[in-house]
N, C-alpha and C positions, 0 to 999 in steps of 0.2 A: 783502327782498320777503315778505310773508306772502300765501299763496294760501288760499282757504277754497272748499273744495269741496261743492256742496251734494249731499246724499246722497238718490238718488232712490228713491223708494217703489214697488216692485213690487206689484203684483198678480197673482192666479192667473192664468194664461192659460185653465184649465181649473177649473171650478167641481165640485167633488166634495160629495157630499153622504153623509150615513149615513141606513140604512131599516131597519126593524124588520119582519118578515114573521112572522106566527102560524104555530105548525106544528101539524099533529095531535097528539093527546097518545100516538097509538101509537107516535111516535117514542122515548119513553123506553122503550117495554117491548120493542120490535123493536131497536133500535141499542145496543149495550152501549157502543160511544164516548160517545155522547151521554149516555146515563146514568152513566159514570163521569165524564163532567166536570161533572155536577151531582149529587152526593150530598146536597148541600143541599133539593132538591127534595122538597115533600111530597106534591103531587099537587093543591094548591089552585088556583095560578094556573097561566098558561097555558106552553106551550113556545114559544121565541121562535129566530130566526134573527136575529142583527144581522150588516148588511155596510155596505159603501160603494161608490159610484159615481161616475161623472161622467155618468149619463145620469139621466132621471127615474125616481124610484123605480118607477113604475109599469111603465114601459118593462124594468130591470133584473128585477122580478119576474117579468116575461112571458119573457125570455131562461130564466130559472131553468126555468121551468115548461113550457117548449117543449124544453129540451136543446140551446140556443143554441151554435153553433161560431162561432168567430173566421174572420178570412180565411187564418189559416194552419191550419185544421181541428180545431182546438182545443175542447174541449168547455169551455164557461168557466161553466157552471151547477153549482150546488151539488148533490150529488145527494140532502142531507138535504131541501132544498125543492124539487126535483124530486121527490120519493116523498113528502113530508110536509107541503108548504107549502100555507096554505088561503087568507090573506088578507094585505095589507099593514096594518100598525097605525100609521097618521099622529100617531095622539095620544103615542105613544110617543119620535117623532123629530121633529116639523117644527120646535118650538122650537128645536131645534139647527143647523138648515140656514138659520137666518135670515142667518148669515155666511159669506161665501166661505171655503173652505177649500181649501188646498194638499192633495195627493193623502199627503203626511206627516201632516199636520195632522188630515185624515180616518182615517186608518188607527188614529191614537192616540186619537182620538174614537170610532172603533168598538170598539175594546178597553175604553176607561172607559166608554162606555153598555152594553157587554155586562156587566162586571162588576158594574156599579151596578144592574142589572134582577136579577141573580143575587142580589145583597145583599137584594133587596127579596123575594126569594121565587121569582122566574119560573126554568125551566129554559132555559137558552141556549147555543146554538150559535154562534160566531164562529169567522173564519179570521185 
């Protein structure tokens, strides 16, 4: 007897997205780690932060700017965004968020997008 099992497609239960925040150019002069991570930066384009979230990007940006603490009391905002974040740059990420992503896929996409933006001449920080 041959038994054929159907493979079940599992969709992500939580939708993750990537997002981009423009940073003040002061971050490049004020923050040595940021500057060292972006030796290619010539000052022409903007400084950016790339992240991923299960929330709406606008809500996550608000968390960064307010120093949001989670239920365990841990500050989950990026110090770079808290100090230098100015606004979201949806034109750099909305096309990516059209498909559902798992957390792992979003983490990979965050890195891929950040490195791609660096190659284009932006100064970029990502975790």
